[in-house]
C-alpha positions as CSV (number, residue, x, y, z in Angstrom):
1,M,-23.4,42.6,-31.4
2,A,-26.9,44.1,-31.0
3,M,-26.1,47.1,-33.2
4,Q,-25.0,44.8,-35.9
5,D,-28.3,42.8,-35.7
6,H,-30.2,46.1,-36.1
7,L,-28.3,47.0,-39.2
8,D,-28.9,43.6,-40.7
9,V,-32.7,44.0,-40.2
10,A,-32.7,47.3,-41.8
11,D,-30.8,46.0,-44.8
12,K,-33.2,43.1,-45.3
13,L,-36.3,45.4,-45.3
14,S,-37.4,47.2,-48.5
15,K,-37.9,51.0,-48.4
16,R,-41.7,50.5,-48.7
17,E,-41.6,48.1,-45.6
18,L,-39.6,50.6,-43.6
19,Q,-42.1,53.4,-44.4
20,N,-45.0,51.3,-43.1
21,I,-43.4,50.7,-39.7
22,I,-45.5,52.5,-37.0
23,G,-44.2,53.3,-33.5
24,G,-42.6,55.8,-31.3
25,R,-45.3,58.5,-31.6
26,S,-47.0,58.1,-28.2
27,I,-46.3,60.0,-25.0
28,S,-45.0,57.5,-22.5
29,G,-45.3,57.8,-18.7
30,T,-41.6,58.3,-18.5
31,I,-41.7,61.5,-20.6
32,I,-44.6,62.8,-18.5
33,N,-42.7,62.1,-15.4
34,A,-39.6,63.8,-16.7
35,F,-41.5,67.0,-17.6
36,T,-43.3,66.9,-14.2
37,S,-40.0,66.6,-12.3
38,A,-38.6,69.4,-14.4
39,F,-41.6,71.7,-13.7
40,K,-41.4,70.9,-9.9
41,T,-37.7,71.8,-9.9
42,V,-38.2,75.1,-11.7
43,Y,-41.3,75.9,-9.6
44,G,-39.4,75.2,-6.4
45,F,-36.5,77.4,-7.4
46,G,-39.0,80.2,-8.1
47,Q,-40.5,79.8,-4.7
48,D,-37.1,79.9,-3.0
49,F,-35.9,82.8,-5.0
50,G,-39.2,84.8,-4.4
51,G,-38.9,84.1,-0.6
52,A,-35.3,85.3,-0.6
53,M,-36.2,88.4,-2.4
54,R,-39.1,89.2,-0.1
55,R,-36.8,88.7,3.0
56,F,-34.1,90.9,1.4
57,R,-36.6,93.7,0.6
58,K,-38.1,93.7,4.1
59,R,-34.6,93.4,5.7
60,K,-35.7,90.4,7.7
61,L,-32.7,88.2,7.1
62,C,-31.9,85.3,9.5
63,Q,-28.9,85.9,11.8
64,L,-26.2,83.3,11.6
């Protein structure tokens, strides 16, 4: 039902009115949070991988 309402509004507006609509160009907090979380994940993976490589090179692996 909501999608149909959206299509009805687009049909009623002229092309010139649709071109004058402003919105969706700002950076929201959600986008910043998503990029921050992705960066933290990649950075953490790099730290873990670097630590594993260092332990492997020095032959100081933990005994199970």
